[in-house]
Residue frames as a rotation matrix with the C-alpha (Angstrom) as fourth column:
MET 1
0.707 0.296 0.643 72.56
0.566 0.309 -0.764 93.84
-0.425 0.904 0.051 88.10
SER 2
-0.374 -0.928 -0.002 75.45
0.669 -0.271 0.692 94.83
-0.643 0.258 0.721 85.83
THR 3
-0.290 0.188 -0.938 75.30
-0.421 -0.905 -0.052 97.78
-0.859 0.380 0.342 83.44
ILE 4
-0.873 -0.086 -0.479 75.30
-0.481 0.301 0.823 95.52
0.074 0.950 -0.304 80.39
THR 5
-0.782 0.612 -0.122 72.55
0.624 0.772 -0.126 93.36
0.017 -0.175 -0.984 81.85
GLN 6
-0.181 0.706 -0.684 70.47
0.410 -0.578 -0.705 96.41
-0.894 -0.409 -0.185 82.60
ASN 7
-0.527 -0.060 -0.847 71.06
-0.618 -0.657 0.431 97.90
-0.583 0.751 0.310 79.15
ILE 8
-0.966 0.145 -0.213 69.86
-0.052 0.702 0.711 94.72
0.253 0.698 -0.670 77.49
ALA 9
-0.479 0.834 -0.274 66.75
0.822 0.317 -0.473 94.54
-0.307 -0.451 -0.838 79.70
ASN 10
-0.180 0.409 -0.895 65.98
-0.028 -0.911 -0.411 98.18
-0.983 -0.049 0.175 78.85
LEU 11
-0.740 -0.164 -0.653 66.47
-0.623 -0.202 0.756 97.62
-0.256 0.966 0.047 75.15
LEU 12
-0.896 0.435 -0.095 64.26
0.374 0.851 0.369 94.58
0.241 0.296 -0.924 75.09
THR 13
-0.259 0.820 -0.511 61.55
0.651 -0.243 -0.719 96.55
-0.714 -0.519 -0.470 76.84
HIS 14
-0.253 0.106 -0.962 61.81
-0.442 -0.897 0.017 99.27
-0.861 0.429 0.274 74.22
ILE 15
-0.932 -0.131 -0.337 61.74
-0.361 0.398 0.844 96.77
0.023 0.908 -0.418 71.40
ARG 16
-0.647 0.761 -0.057 58.56
0.763 0.646 -0.039 95.07
0.007 -0.068 -0.998 72.69
GLN 17
-0.122 0.607 -0.785 56.98
0.335 -0.719 -0.609 98.47
-0.934 -0.337 -0.115 73.21
ALA 18
-0.546 -0.196 -0.814 57.91
-0.626 -0.550 0.553 99.38
-0.556 0.812 0.178 69.62
GLU 19
-0.975 0.224 -0.008 56.35
0.183 0.815 0.550 96.14
0.129 0.535 -0.835 68.40
THR 20
-0.351 0.884 -0.308 53.17
0.818 0.130 -0.560 96.88
-0.455 -0.449 -0.769 70.19
ALA 21
-0.141 0.244 -0.960 53.06
-0.102 -0.968 -0.231 100.44
-0.985 0.066 0.161 68.89
ALA 22
-0.632 -0.179 -0.754 53.47
-0.738 -0.158 0.656 99.16
-0.236 0.971 -0.032 65.34
ASN 23
0.392 0.900 0.189 50.79
-0.833 0.435 -0.342 96.51
-0.390 -0.024 0.920 65.83
ARG 24
-0.045 -0.530 -0.847 53.32
-0.685 0.633 -0.359 93.78
0.727 0.564 -0.392 65.29
LYS 25
0.804 0.321 -0.501 53.38
0.059 0.795 0.604 90.41
0.592 -0.515 0.620 67.02
ALA 26
0.746 -0.529 0.405 55.60
-0.601 -0.273 0.751 90.13
-0.287 -0.803 -0.522 70.08
ASN 27
0.183 -0.819 0.543 59.08
-0.163 0.520 0.839 88.80
-0.970 -0.242 -0.038 69.64
THR 28
0.831 0.113 0.545 59.21
0.498 0.286 -0.818 89.37
-0.248 0.951 0.182 65.88
VAL 29
0.731 -0.625 0.274 62.21
-0.338 -0.680 -0.651 91.61
0.593 0.383 -0.708 66.25
GLN 30
0.645 -0.595 -0.479 65.60
0.733 0.660 0.165 90.23
0.218 -0.458 0.862 67.30
LEU 31
0.879 -0.468 -0.086 68.23
-0.398 -0.822 0.408 92.26
-0.262 -0.324 -0.909 69.13
LEU 32
0.643 -0.765 0.043 71.64
0.609 0.476 -0.634 91.92
0.465 0.434 0.772 67.46
ALA 33
0.827 -0.438 -0.353 74.31
0.085 -0.523 0.848 93.04
-0.556 -0.731 -0.395 69.91
VAL 34
0.760 -0.627 0.170 77.18
0.089 -0.159 -0.983 94.69
0.644 0.763 -0.065 67.95
SER 35
0.914 -0.390 -0.111 80.21
0.191 0.174 0.966 93.69
-0.358 -0.904 0.233 69.93
LYS 36
0.501 -0.775 0.384 83.01
0.608 0.000 -0.794 94.93
0.616 0.631 0.471 67.69
THR 37
-0.151 -0.770 0.620 86.05
-0.188 -0.594 -0.783 96.33
0.971 -0.235 -0.055 69.62
LYS 38
0.406 0.328 0.853 84.55
-0.881 -0.107 0.461 94.97
0.242 -0.939 0.246 72.86
PRO 39
-0.636 -0.765 0.104 86.36
-0.763 0.603 -0.232 92.24
0.114 -0.226 -0.967 74.80
SER 40
-0.415 0.465 -0.782 85.08
-0.029 0.852 0.522 88.68
0.909 0.239 -0.341 74.99
SER 41
-0.878 0.106 -0.466 84.42
0.478 0.157 -0.864 89.26
-0.018 -0.982 -0.189 78.74
GLN 42
-0.670 0.670 -0.319 81.72
-0.501 -0.725 -0.473 91.77
-0.548 -0.157 0.821 77.87
VAL 43
-0.349 0.542 -0.765 80.23
-0.749 0.329 0.575 89.46
0.563 0.773 0.291 75.27
ALA 44
-0.633 0.127 -0.763 80.10
0.406 0.894 -0.189 86.68
0.658 -0.430 -0.618 77.90
GLU 45
-0.896 0.340 -0.285 78.41
0.125 -0.422 -0.898 89.17
-0.425 -0.840 0.336 80.25
ALA 46
-0.415 0.774 -0.477 75.73
-0.900 -0.427 0.091 89.96
-0.133 0.467 0.874 77.63
TYR 47
-0.443 0.208 -0.872 75.38
-0.256 0.903 0.345 86.16
0.859 0.376 -0.347 76.96
ALA 48
-0.877 0.075 -0.474 74.78
0.449 0.476 -0.756 85.63
0.169 -0.876 -0.451 80.69
ALA 49
-0.678 0.678 -0.284 72.01
-0.336 -0.629 -0.701 88.21
-0.654 -0.380 0.654 80.53
GLY 50
0.117 0.789 0.603 70.26
0.251 0.564 -0.787 86.06
-0.961 0.244 -0.132 77.84
GLN 51
0.473 0.045 -0.880 71.61
-0.712 -0.569 -0.412 87.67
-0.519 0.821 -0.237 74.68
ARG 52
0.354 -0.327 0.876 72.49
0.294 0.928 0.227 85.15
-0.888 0.177 0.425 71.96
HIS 53
0.663 -0.103 0.741 72.99
0.742 -0.039 -0.669 87.10
0.098 0.994 0.051 68.66
PHE 54
0.333 -0.676 -0.658 76.29
0.201 -0.631 0.749 89.05
-0.921 -0.381 -0.075 68.29
GLY 55
0.931 -0.001 0.366 77.49
0.361 -0.159 -0.919 91.06
0.059 0.987 -0.148 65.36
GLU 56
0.232 -0.941 -0.246 81.11
0.366 -0.150 0.918 91.57
-0.901 -0.303 0.310 64.40
ASN 57
0.935 0.071 -0.349 82.75
-0.249 -0.569 -0.784 93.79
-0.254 0.820 -0.514 61.78
TYR 58
0.180 -0.956 -0.232 86.42
-0.975 -0.143 -0.168 92.89
0.128 0.257 -0.958 62.09
LEU 59
0.628 0.182 -0.757 87.28
-0.373 0.924 -0.088 89.26
0.683 0.338 0.648 61.13
GLN 60
-0.267 -0.831 -0.488 90.41
0.096 0.481 -0.872 88.61
0.959 -0.279 -0.048 63.14
GLU 61
-0.746 0.075 0.661 89.01
-0.625 -0.420 -0.658 90.11
0.228 -0.904 0.361 66.23
ALA 62
0.309 0.949 0.058 85.84
-0.940 0.296 0.171 88.07
0.145 -0.108 0.984 65.86
LEU 63
0.422 -0.181 -0.888 87.73
-0.142 0.954 -0.263 84.84
0.895 0.237 0.377 65.35
GLU 64
-0.730 -0.683 0.020 89.68
-0.080 0.056 -0.995 85.44
0.679 -0.728 -0.096 68.60
LYS 65
-0.415 0.650 0.637 86.46
-0.905 -0.225 -0.361 86.03
-0.091 -0.726 0.682 70.54
GLN 66
0.524 0.690 -0.500 84.91
-0.746 0.655 0.122 82.94
0.412 0.309 0.857 69.04
GLN 67
-0.044 -0.618 -0.785 87.84
0.061 0.783 -0.619 80.84
0.997 -0.075 0.004 70.21
GLN 68
-0.882 -0.322 0.343 87.73
-0.253 -0.288 -0.924 82.38
0.396 -0.902 0.173 73.66
LEU 69
-0.362 0.855 0.372 84.01
-0.854 -0.144 -0.499 81.79
-0.373 -0.499 0.782 73.93
SER 70
-0.554 0.122 -0.824 83.83
-0.577 0.657 0.485 78.43
0.600 0.744 -0.294 72.26
HIS 71
-0.961 0.195 -0.198 82.28
0.277 0.713 -0.644 76.92
0.015 -0.673 -0.739 75.40
LEU 72
-0.406 0.862 -0.304 79.12
-0.333 -0.449 -0.829 78.97
-0.851 -0.235 0.469 74.75
SER 73
-0.769 -0.117 0.629 77.72
0.345 0.752 0.561 76.49
-0.539 0.648 -0.538 72.33
ASP 74
0.040 0.912 0.408 74.47
0.971 0.061 -0.230 78.26
-0.234 0.405 -0.884 71.42
ILE 75
-0.060 -0.163 -0.985 75.89
0.048 -0.986 0.160 81.71
-0.997 -0.037 0.067 70.70
ILE 76
0.503 0.328 0.800 75.02
0.801 0.172 -0.574 82.94
-0.326 0.929 -0.176 67.22
TRP 77
-0.278 -0.795 -0.539 77.66
0.352 -0.607 0.712 84.93
-0.894 0.008 0.449 65.34
HIS 78
0.766 0.565 0.306 76.72
0.542 -0.312 -0.780 87.44
-0.345 0.764 -0.545 62.67
TYR 79
-0.469 -0.883 0.027 79.30
0.759 -0.387 0.524 89.03
-0.452 0.266 0.851 60.32
ILE 80
0.585 0.803 -0.116 78.11
0.681 -0.563 -0.467 92.52
-0.441 0.194 -0.876 59.48
GLY 81
0.120 -0.646 -0.754 81.19
-0.190 -0.760 0.621 94.24
-0.974 0.069 -0.214 58.05
PRO 82
0.543 -0.022 -0.840 82.36
-0.829 -0.178 -0.531 94.67
-0.138 0.984 -0.115 54.47
ILE 83
0.628 -0.233 0.742 83.70
0.032 0.961 0.275 91.46
-0.778 -0.149 0.611 52.94
GLN 84
0.061 -0.710 -0.701 86.92
-0.959 -0.238 0.157 91.12
-0.278 0.662 -0.695 50.95
SER 85
0.624 0.234 -0.746 87.34
-0.591 0.765 -0.255 88.09
0.511 0.600 0.615 48.70
ASN 86
-0.285 -0.830 -0.479 90.35
-0.218 0.543 -0.811 86.81
0.934 -0.127 -0.335 50.71
LYS 87
-0.781 0.049 0.623 88.25
-0.625 -0.044 -0.780 86.76
-0.011 -0.998 0.065 53.93
THR 88
0.083 0.957 -0.276 85.36
-0.888 0.197 0.416 84.58
0.453 0.211 0.866 52.71
ARG 89
-0.137 -0.110 -0.985 86.70
-0.005 0.994 -0.110 81.22
0.991 -0.010 -0.136 53.87
PRO 90
-0.926 -0.220 -0.307 86.96
0.285 0.125 -0.950 82.01
0.247 -0.967 -0.053 57.59
ILE 91
-0.615 0.783 0.097 83.62
-0.769 -0.567 -0.295 83.80
-0.176 -0.256 0.951 57.44
ALA 92
0.068 0.632 -0.772 82.04
-0.704 0.579 0.412 80.76
0.707 0.515 0.484 55.77
GLU 93
-0.258 -0.270 -0.928 83.58
0.252 0.908 -0.334 78.44
0.933 -0.320 -0.166 58.39
HIS 94
-0.781 -0.301 -0.547 82.93
0.567 0.026 -0.824 80.38
0.262 -0.953 0.150 61.55
PHE 95
-0.870 0.493 -0.020 79.76
-0.443 -0.799 -0.406 82.42
-0.216 -0.344 0.914 61.31
HIS 96
-0.505 0.784 0.360 76.00
0.564 0.616 -0.550 81.62
-0.653 -0.075 -0.753 61.34
TRP 97
0.677 0.732 0.077 74.86
0.607 -0.496 -0.621 84.76
-0.417 0.467 -0.780 59.53
VAL 98
-0.674 -0.736 0.066 76.39
0.662 -0.562 0.495 87.22
-0.327 0.377 0.866 57.05
HIS 99
0.281 0.848 -0.449 74.53
0.563 -0.525 -0.639 90.55
-0.777 -0.073 -0.625 56.60
SER 100
0.270 -0.339 -0.901 76.81
-0.358 -0.904 0.232 92.26
-0.894 0.260 -0.365 54.10
VAL 101
-0.291 -0.316 0.903 76.78
0.671 0.605 0.428 90.29
-0.682 0.730 0.036 50.81
ASP 102
0.188 0.342 -0.921 76.96
-0.200 -0.904 -0.377 92.85
-0.961 0.256 -0.102 48.08
ARG 103
0.026 -0.161 -0.987 77.95
-0.998 -0.069 -0.015 90.94
-0.065 0.985 -0.163 44.95
LEU 104
0.850 0.427 -0.308 77.66
-0.482 0.867 -0.129 87.49
0.212 0.258 0.942 43.38
LYS 105
0.099 -0.892 -0.442 81.37
-0.241 0.409 -0.880 86.67
0.965 0.194 -0.174 43.67
ILE 106
-0.623 -0.271 0.734 81.26
-0.752 -0.051 -0.657 86.98
0.215 -0.961 -0.172 47.48
ALA 107
0.362 0.845 0.393 78.11
-0.890 0.439 -0.124 84.75
-0.278 -0.305 0.911 47.55
GLN 108
0.758 -0.081 -0.647 79.73
-0.342 0.796 -0.500 82.11
0.555 0.600 0.576 45.40
ARG 109
-0.307 -0.946 -0.110 82.86
-0.324 0.212 -0.922 82.00
0.895 -0.247 -0.371 47.44
LEU 110
-0.427 0.250 0.869 80.86
-0.897 0.007 -0.442 81.68
-0.117 -0.968 0.222 50.70
ASP 111
0.692 0.722 -0.031 78.86
-0.713 0.675 -0.191 78.85
-0.117 0.154 0.981 49.13
GLU 112
0.531 -0.530 -0.661 81.92
-0.248 0.649 -0.719 77.04
0.810 0.546 0.213 47.92
GLN 113
-0.479 -0.876 0.063 83.77
-0.217 0.049 -0.975 77.40
0.851 -0.481 -0.213 51.23
ARG 114
0.104 0.591 0.800 80.91
-0.989 -0.022 0.144 76.62
0.103 -0.807 0.582 53.64
PRO 115
-0.852 -0.504 0.143 81.80
-0.520 0.847 -0.111 73.23
-0.065 -0.169 -0.983 55.17
VAL 116
-0.416 0.711 -0.568 79.37
-0.371 0.437 0.819 70.48
0.830 0.551 0.082 54.14
ASP 117
-0.426 0.256 -0.868 78.89
0.709 0.690 -0.144 69.30
0.562 -0.677 -0.475 57.74
MET 118
-0.875 0.137 -0.464 77.62
0.234 -0.721 -0.652 72.69
-0.424 -0.679 0.599 58.78
PRO 119
0.182 0.979 0.087 74.03
0.707 -0.069 -0.704 74.07
-0.683 0.190 -0.705 58.29
GLN 120
0.243 0.009 0.970 73.41
0.851 -0.483 -0.209 76.48
0.466 0.876 -0.125 55.46
LEU 121
-0.727 -0.506 -0.464 74.91
0.642 -0.740 -0.200 79.92
-0.243 -0.443 0.863 56.01
ASN 122
0.392 0.917 -0.077 72.24
0.864 -0.396 -0.311 82.52
-0.315 0.055 -0.947 56.45
ILE 123
-0.728 -0.684 0.051 72.93
0.655 -0.673 0.343 85.60
-0.200 0.283 0.938 54.37
CYS 124
0.502 0.759 -0.415 71.42
0.494 -0.645 -0.583 88.98
-0.710 0.087 -0.699 53.70
ILE 125
0.002 -0.431 0.902 72.08
0.938 -0.311 -0.151 91.12
0.346 0.847 0.404 50.63
GLN 126
-0.334 -0.158 -0.929 73.27
0.595 -0.800 -0.078 94.60
-0.731 -0.579 0.361 51.54
VAL 127
0.306 0.543 0.782 71.22
0.926 -0.360 -0.113 97.29
0.220 0.758 -0.614 49.79
ASN 128
-0.808 -0.521 -0.275 72.61
0.554 -0.831 -0.054 100.79
-0.201 -0.196 0.960 49.38
ILE 129
0.068 0.992 0.102 69.16
0.989 -0.053 -0.136 102.31
-0.130 0.110 -0.985 49.88
SER 130
0.641 0.163 -0.750 70.44
0.236 -0.972 -0.010 105.94
-0.731 -0.170 -0.661 50.09
ARG 131
0.790 -0.343 0.509 72.79
0.557 0.054 -0.828 105.50
0.257 0.938 0.234 47.12
GLU 132
0.825 -0.559 -0.078 75.77
-0.417 -0.697 0.583 106.76
-0.380 -0.449 -0.809 49.12
SER 133
0.633 -0.638 -0.439 79.15
-0.393 0.224 -0.892 106.49
0.667 0.737 -0.109 47.39
THR 134
-0.329 -0.787 0.521 80.91
-0.872 0.042 -0.487 105.72
0.362 -0.615 -0.701 50.75
LYS 135
-0.045 0.357 0.933 78.74
-0.743 0.613 -0.270 102.65
-0.668 -0.705 0.238 51.42
SER 136
-0.977 -0.211 -0.001 78.70
-0.170 0.785 0.596 99.13
-0.125 0.583 -0.803 50.02
GLY 137
-0.318 0.884 0.342 75.59
0.151 0.403 -0.903 97.46
-0.936 -0.235 -0.262 48.70
VAL 138
-0.735 0.179 0.654 73.55
0.676 0.114 0.728 97.00
0.056 0.977 -0.205 45.54
PHE 139
-0.838 0.541 -0.069 71.07
-0.542 -0.841 -0.015 99.53
-0.067 0.025 0.997 44.39
VAL 140
-0.189 0.839 0.511 67.42
-0.429 0.398 -0.811 98.53
-0.884 -0.372 0.285 44.64
GLU 141
0.583 0.463 -0.667 67.10
-0.781 0.093 -0.618 98.06
-0.224 0.882 0.415 40.88
GLU 142
-0.250 -0.741 -0.623 69.94
-0.779 0.536 -0.326 95.49
0.575 0.404 -0.711 41.02
LEU 143
-0.400 0.025 0.916 68.47
-0.816 0.445 -0.369 93.46
-0.417 -0.895 -0.158 43.94
GLY 144
0.558 0.804 0.204 66.18
-0.648 0.576 -0.498 91.19
-0.518 0.146 0.843 42.02
ALA 145
0.648 -0.408 -0.643 68.84
-0.474 0.444 -0.760 89.95
0.596 0.797 0.095 39.63
LEU 146
-0.442 -0.866 0.234 71.26
-0.726 0.192 -0.660 89.21
0.526 -0.462 -0.714 42.44
VAL 147
-0.052 0.532 0.845 68.59
-0.823 0.457 -0.338 87.30
-0.566 -0.713 0.414 44.36
GLN 148
0.848 0.508 -0.153 67.99
-0.500 0.668 -0.551 85.06
-0.177 0.544 0.820 41.42
GLN 149
0.285 -0.847 -0.449 71.73
-0.496 0.271 -0.825 84.42
0.820 0.458 -0.343 40.97
ILE 150
-0.555 -0.556 0.619 72.18
-0.798 0.145 -0.584 83.52
0.235 -0.818 -0.524 44.63
ILE 151
0.384 0.839 0.384 69.07
-0.906 0.424 -0.020 81.24
-0.179 -0.340 0.923 44.99
PRO 152
0.764 0.008 -0.645 70.81
-0.303 0.887 -0.348 78.19
0.570 0.462 0.680 43.33
LEU 153
-0.292 -0.950 0.113 73.69
-0.525 0.060 -0.849 78.26
0.800 -0.307 -0.516 45.76
LYS 154
0.295 0.578 -0.761 72.97
0.099 0.773 0.626 75.24
0.950 -0.260 0.171 47.93
ARG 155
-0.258 -0.495 -0.829 75.15
0.848 0.294 -0.440 76.04
0.462 -0.817 0.344 50.96
LEU 156
-0.995 -0.035 0.091 73.53
0.001 -0.936 -0.353 79.40
0.097 -0.351 0.931 51.46
ALA 157
-0.128 0.986 -0.105 70.11
0.989 0.119 -0.091 80.38
-0.078 -0.116 -0.990 52.82
LEU 158
-0.767 -0.124 0.630 69.11
0.321 -0.924 0.209 83.71
0.556 0.363 0.748 51.39
ARG 159
-0.451 0.572 -0.685 67.21
0.882 0.167 -0.441 85.30
-0.138 -0.803 -0.580 54.26
GLY 160
0.663 0.734 -0.143 66.65
0.712 -0.678 -0.181 88.91
-0.230 0.018 -0.973 53.22
ILE 161
0.254 -0.568 0.783 68.33
0.509 -0.610 -0.607 92.31
0.822 0.553 0.134 52.99
MET 162
0.152 -0.324 -0.934 70.33
0.907 -0.330 0.263 94.56
-0.394 -0.886 0.244 55.18
ALA 163
0.299 -0.059 0.952 70.55
0.580 -0.781 -0.231 98.39
0.758 0.621 -0.200 54.87
ILE 164
-0.235 -0.371 -0.898 72.33
0.853 -0.522 -0.008 101.29
-0.466 -0.768 0.439 56.60
PRO 165
0.556 0.544 0.628 70.42
0.789 -0.583 -0.194 104.35
0.261 0.604 -0.753 55.50
GLU 166
-0.344 -0.618 0.707 71.98
0.310 -0.786 -0.536 107.81
0.886 0.034 0.462 55.41
SER 167
-0.534 0.048 -0.844 72.01
0.845 0.056 -0.531 109.17
0.022 -0.997 -0.071 58.93
THR 168
-0.454 0.459 0.764 69.27
-0.066 -0.872 0.485 111.65
0.889 0.170 0.426 59.89
ASP 169
-0.966 0.202 -0.164 67.51
0.180 0.067 -0.981 112.68
-0.188 -0.977 -0.101 63.08
ASN 170
-0.464 0.848 -0.255 64.28
-0.883 -0.466 0.054 113.40
-0.073 0.250 0.965 61.18
SER 171
-0.547 0.255 0.798 61.91
-0.173 0.898 -0.405 110.52
-0.819 -0.359 -0.447 62.02
ASP 172
0.597 0.782 -0.179 59.76
-0.321 0.029 -0.947 111.12
-0.735 0.622 0.269 58.92
ASP 173
0.309 -0.576 -0.757 62.82
-0.933 -0.029 -0.359 110.78
0.185 0.817 -0.546 56.67
GLN 174
-0.683 -0.550 0.481 63.91
-0.666 0.739 -0.099 107.72
-0.301 -0.388 -0.871 58.60
LEU 175
-0.089 0.758 0.646 60.53
-0.108 0.638 -0.763 106.07
-0.990 -0.138 0.025 58.10
THR 176
0.706 0.340 -0.621 60.41
-0.606 -0.163 -0.779 106.89
-0.366 0.926 0.091 54.39
THR 177
-0.116 -0.838 -0.532 63.78
-0.952 0.246 -0.179 105.26
0.282 0.486 -0.827 53.84
PHE 178
-0.751 -0.167 0.639 63.05
-0.459 0.828 -0.322 102.23
-0.475 -0.535 -0.698 55.97
LEU 179
0.300 0.913 0.277 59.70
-0.201 0.345 -0.917 101.69
-0.933 0.219 0.287 54.18
ALA 180
0.510 -0.217 -0.832 61.66
-0.860 -0.122 -0.495 101.82
0.006 0.969 -0.249 50.93
VAL 181
-0.659 -0.751 0.033 63.84
-0.751 0.656 -0.074 98.94
0.034 -0.074 -0.997 52.23
LYS 182
-0.382 0.613 0.691 60.72
-0.154 0.696 -0.702 96.96
-0.911 -0.375 -0.172 53.14
GLU 183
0.640 0.665 -0.384 59.27
-0.459 -0.070 -0.886 97.65
-0.616 0.743 0.260 49.68
ALA 184
-0.023 -0.723 -0.691 62.50
-0.983 0.143 -0.117 96.43
0.183 0.676 -0.714 48.07
LEU 185
-0.831 -0.228 0.507 62.24
-0.388 0.891 -0.236 93.13
-0.397 -0.393 -0.829 49.99
GLN 186
-0.090 0.907 0.412 58.60
0.011 0.415 -0.910 92.68
-0.996 -0.077 -0.047 49.10
GLY 187
0.546 0.325 -0.772 59.18
-0.665 -0.393 -0.635 93.65
-0.510 0.860 0.002 45.47
VAL 188
-0.614 -0.786 -0.067 61.55
-0.692 0.495 0.525 90.81
-0.380 0.369 -0.848 44.73
GLU 189
0.397 0.762 -0.511 59.91
-0.908 0.406 -0.101 88.38
0.130 0.504 0.854 42.32
SER 190
0.751 0.021 -0.660 60.06
-0.094 0.993 -0.076 84.62
0.653 0.119 0.748 43.04
PRO 191
-0.016 -0.794 0.608 62.11
-0.909 -0.242 -0.340 84.93
0.417 -0.558 -0.718 46.21
PRO 192
-0.641 -0.216 -0.737 63.12
0.072 0.939 -0.338 81.88
0.764 -0.269 -0.586 48.30
GLU 193
0.317 0.888 -0.333 60.61
0.433 0.176 0.884 80.89
0.844 -0.424 -0.329 51.00
CYS 194
0.281 -0.291 -0.915 62.97
0.957 0.016 0.289 81.99
-0.069 -0.957 0.283 53.77
PHE 195
-0.581 -0.458 0.673 63.35
0.602 -0.799 -0.024 85.49
0.548 0.391 0.739 52.29
ASP 196
0.457 0.881 -0.120 61.80
0.640 -0.233 0.732 87.24
0.617 -0.411 -0.671 55.32
THR 197
0.190 -0.493 -0.849 64.59
0.933 -0.179 0.313 89.21
-0.306 -0.851 0.426 57.11
LEU 198
0.622 -0.087 0.778 65.07
0.279 -0.904 -0.324 92.94
0.732 0.418 -0.538 57.28
SER 199
0.139 -0.649 -0.748 68.25
0.984 0.005 0.178 93.91
-0.112 -0.761 0.639 59.08
MET 200
-0.286 -0.163 0.944 67.92
0.415 -0.909 -0.032 97.63
0.864 0.383 0.328 59.72
GLY 201
0.731 0.534 0.425 67.88
-0.074 -0.557 0.827 100.05
0.678 -0.636 -0.368 62.54
MET 202
-0.335 -0.851 -0.403 70.39
0.552 0.170 -0.817 101.14
0.764 -0.496 0.413 65.15
SER 203
-0.576 0.081 -0.813 70.31
0.806 -0.105 -0.582 103.01
-0.133 -0.991 -0.004 68.39
ASN 204
-0.837 0.133 -0.530 69.09
-0.050 -0.985 -0.167 106.38
-0.544 -0.113 0.831 66.98
ASP 205
-0.432 0.698 -0.571 66.33
-0.896 -0.258 0.362 105.01
0.105 0.668 0.737 64.71
MET 206
-0.997 -0.062 0.042 65.45
-0.069 0.980 -0.187 101.64
-0.030 -0.189 -0.982 66.19
GLU 207
-0.395 0.918 0.031 61.78
0.148 0.097 -0.984 102.41
-0.906 -0.385 -0.175 66.90
THR 208
0.129 0.404 -0.905 61.26
-0.807 -0.487 -0.333 103.81
-0.576 0.774 0.264 63.37
ALA 209
-0.654 -0.454 -0.604 62.91
-0.721 0.617 0.317 100.72
0.229 0.643 -0.731 61.81
ILE 210
-0.893 0.385 0.231 60.61
0.238 0.843 -0.483 98.43
-0.381 -0.376 -0.845 63.83
ARG 211
-0.078 0.915 -0.396 57.65
-0.207 -0.403 -0.892 100.42
-0.975 0.012 0.221 62.72
ALA 212
0.107 0.025 -0.994 58.70
-0.972 -0.208 -0.110 99.88
-0.209 0.978 0.002 59.12
GLY 213
0.849 0.404 -0.341 59.20
-0.486 0.851 -0.200 96.12
0.209 0.335 0.919 59.53
SER 214
-0.110 -0.992 -0.054 62.74
-0.841 0.122 -0.527 95.48
0.530 -0.012 -0.848 60.77
THR 215
0.844 0.355 -0.401 63.37
-0.120 0.855 0.505 91.97
0.522 -0.378 0.764 62.10
PHE 216
0.223 -0.826 -0.517 66.99
0.965 0.261 -0.001 92.61
0.136 -0.499 0.856 63.33
VAL 217
0.935 -0.095 0.342 68.05
-0.113 -0.993 0.034 95.82
0.336 -0.071 -0.939 65.06
ARG 218
0.255 -0.945 -0.204 71.81
0.699 0.326 -0.637 96.24
0.668 0.020 0.744 65.32
ILE 219
0.882 0.158 0.443 72.70
-0.187 -0.746 0.639 97.85
0.432 -0.646 -0.629 68.69
GLY 220
0.125 -0.918 -0.376 76.19
0.562 0.378 -0.736 98.41
0.818 -0.119 0.563 70.06
THR 221
-0.651 -0.511 0.562 76.80
-0.037 -0.718 -0.695 101.52
0.758 -0.473 0.448 72.12
ALA 222
0.056 0.776 0.628 73.52
-0.810 -0.333 0.483 101.29
0.584 -0.536 0.610 73.98
ILE 223
0.901 0.165 -0.401 74.57
0.053 0.875 0.481 97.86
0.430 -0.455 0.780 75.30
PHE 224
0.432 -0.832 -0.348 78.38
0.876 0.479 -0.057 98.07
0.215 -0.280 0.936 75.71
GLY 225
0.498 -0.296 -0.815 79.08
0.254 -0.849 0.463 101.80
-0.829 -0.437 -0.347 75.88
LYS 226
0.756 -0.222 -0.615 81.18
-0.598 -0.615 -0.514 103.89
-0.264 0.757 -0.598 73.48
ARG 227
0.860 -0.471 0.197 83.59
0.510 0.792 -0.335 102.02
0.002 0.389 0.921 71.21
SER 228
0.234 -0.891 -0.390 87.31
0.155 -0.362 0.919 102.65
-0.960 -0.276 0.053 71.07
ALA 229
-0.853 -0.500 -0.148 87.15
-0.090 -0.138 0.986 102.48
-0.514 0.855 0.073 67.25
């Protein structure tokens, strides 16, 4: 068994254990393998181990991998990096999910540029839950208004919110912040029916995020090893 295969197996075991500990139904948390800076050969190895959801931050690198792995027809690509306006067309054309929508202009461009012969593009609004100046995302008090502005966009499926809280090793602080993200999701008035996704939690806080209600945990190093960038 390869290292990547073993790492995925170990992570899935930990995720299922965390679901049980949090009194959640089995398989309600998806593993999103963050494959940025990793070669397509390692993505293919993870795919062979049963992994289907892959997250990429760098557009050109992701497009190259998608071309190299186009024979893997059921792979699901997630864009999780910051979005510049001039990058929205290839994102709209080549991804299944976008986790980092932080303003209406980006949502509108993704909607306009999503090919009509493709399914709706699943998107999450990025929330700056810790109000850090170095991070993208709307503040919680701005979330409801942005949700209502995005709902009419027909080529998008507004699935939920994504957050990257301020890093801390204190599990109590982690839980408090993650619960605030969940409260933000639940506090949106008149959301779309599919507004059920919480993309939060990484290697150092995965169990706490699951306890708070995460539905996608974004894991890179624990699968592929340390990144080069």
